N, C-alpha and C positions, 0 to 999 in steps of 0.2 A: 438701204435708204440713206440719202444724203443728210448730214447734219445741217442745222440752220445756217452755220457759217459757210459750209461747203456750197449750199444752195445760193447764198448771196454771191460767193466768189464765181460760181458758174454763170450767174446772171450778168455780172459785170463783164466777165470774159466774153460772153456771147454778145453783149452790147458793143464791145470793141471790135470783135472780129466780123460782125454782121453789119456794122455801120457803113454807110456810103463813104464816109471819111473817117477812117480809124484814127487819124491824127487829132481830129476834133474830139472824138470820144475819149482818147487817152488823156488829153488835156483836161477835159471835163471831170473825169474821175480823179485825177491827181488833185485838182482844185477842191473837189468835194471832200476829199480826205485831208485837205489842208497841208499838203507837202509841197515844198519848193523844189524846183528842178534839181538844184544841187544836192539837196538832201536825198531825194529819190535816187539820183545817179550814184551817190556814195553807197547807199544801201545795196544797189544792184552791182556795185563795183564797175561802174562805167564812167566815162567822161560826161560832164553835163551837156556837152555839145551833142552827144548821141540822143539824149532825151529831147533836146531842142530840135534836132533834125527830124525825129519821129513826129513831134507835135506840130511842126511847121509843114510836114508833108515832103520834106527834102529827101527822106529815106522812104523806101518802099514799105508797104504795110508790114507790120511785125508778124513773125511766125507764131504758131500756137505756143511754142515753148517759151518765147519771150513774154507773151501775154500772160501766161500762167505765172511766171516769176514776178511780173509787174503787179498783178492783182494780189498775189500772196504777200508782196512787200507792203502794199497799201494797207492790207488788213492787219499785218503784223505790227506795223507802226501804230495803227489806230488802237490796237489792243494794248500796246505798251502805254498809251495815253489814256486808257480807261474804257476804250471801246464805244465811245459816244456816237461815232459816225456809223459804224456797222450796225449798232442796235436799232438805228432808224429803218434799216432795210430788213430786219428779221421780223417777219410777220407771224404772229401766233396762228396755229392751225384753225382756231375758231373764227379768224377773220376771213372767212370765205367770201365775205362781202367785197373784198378788193379784187376786182376783175383784172385790172391792169394798173400798174404804177410805173410811169415812164419819166425818166429824166431826159431833157432835151439837150443835144450837143451845144446849142447856142440859144440864148434868149430869143423868143419870138413875140411879136406884137399880139396882144389879146384879140385884136380884130381879125388876125389870120386864123385863129382857132374858131372864131365865130363863123367864118367862111367855110372852114373844114367840116363843121357839123351842120351846115345849112341852117344857121341859127337866126332867131329873131330876138332882139334884146327887149326885155319887158320891164327892166328897171335899171337905172343908172347908166344909160347909154353914154352920157356925157363923160363918164369916168374911164371909158375904154381906151381913149386915145393915148393916155400916158401910162398904160400898164403893159409890162413885159412879163412873159411867162417862162419859167425855167423847167416846167414839167406839168404833167397832168395825171390825175388818178381817176379811173373809171370804177364806180361803186354800185353794187347791187343795193338799192335803197332799202328794200324789204329786209335783206339779211343784216344790213348795217343797223337798222332801228331795232331789230329783234335780238341781235346777238352781240353787238360790239359794246365793250366797256368804254369809258371816257379815255383811258390810257390807250386802248386799241384804236379808238377813233383818231387819236393824235398820230398814229402810225401812217395814216393815209397821206401825210405830207411829205414822206420820203426825206430827201436831203434839203428841201427848201419849201417855204410857205408861198414862194412866188409861183403859184401853180393854179390850175383850174381843177375844181372838183366836178366830176361829171356823174350825175346820179341817174341810173337806169330804173326801169319799172316804176316810174313815178305816176301817180294819178293826178294830184293837184299841187304838189310841191310843199305843202305845209310841214310835214314831218322832217324832211331833210333840212329845211331852213331853220326849224326850231333846234335841231341837233347842232347846226353850225353856230347858232346864236349862243347856246349855253356852254360851248366848249371853246378852248383856245388851242392853237392860234386860229387865225382867219385866212381863207384863201383870197387870191386876187380876183377870182371869177368863179361863178357857179353855172353849170349847164344842167338843165332838166331834160330827160329823154322819156317821152311817154305822153304827156298832155299836149294839147294844142295851146297856142299862146293865150287864147281867150278863156281857157279852163284853169289857168294858174290861179291859185288861191290868193285872195287879196292880202291875207296875213303874210304869206310868203313874200309878196312884193314889198309889204311894209317893212319886214325884217331886213330884206335886201337894202332898202333905202336907208334904214336906220344904221345898218352896219357898213354902209358905203361899199357894197359888193355888187358889181354888175351881174344881173341875172338874165340868163339866156335860155331859150327853149329851142331844142334841136328839132328840125322838121324831117330828119331822116327817119324812115319807117322802121327799118330793121336794126336791132342792136348789133348784130354782126357787121352790118355795113358801116355803122357808126364807128366801131372799133377799127375796121379796115381803113376807113377814110382818114381817121386821126393818124394812124401809123404811116400812111403814105404821104400825107400832106405836111406833117410836122417833124418827120425824122429823115 
């Protein structure tokens, strides 16, 4: 069985090798871990121009051996600094509520995610235009409310709070919105999957308004289709 650190490393390596543009993914993860190109190159015993060429796409996609060294270096440096970044990606086994936690290669407009989920905005539509997303997390709302502690709930934000929280198995939206209200930090947008727009609880809308969080209802019927659409349209 993989350790938590090995699981994180495997996920990062997979994100790089499977990305349409591995150059964007490499740059994204270097920036998430807070390393400058020169520092990373020094650790890898390479010229900074090699890292620059990979990230700009001037070099061909890196091989698996290089990706392994790249990821191991990111994690090693982070551990030397206290492990604050990798700890964000280590999810406790009890947090089965997290269906998918995805970091995006580049920021995308919140309105693009609304389109991806076939969404209808039920609160704070006016705030969508100036919001960019750096990731999204899909959450089983029942599992989250029943089993997640406040500390574990914070883990749903991954490397950035500039993300959408997408709650599945929702009936009226009150419980997930209360959970967001009483915890920190706050997301840039919330999507509910399950209810129709007219069935969203008035308190859920009120919380969204008071917290200045755009609230969206996905009209996609299937949870699997929702996950697939997000993966195809946003990565």
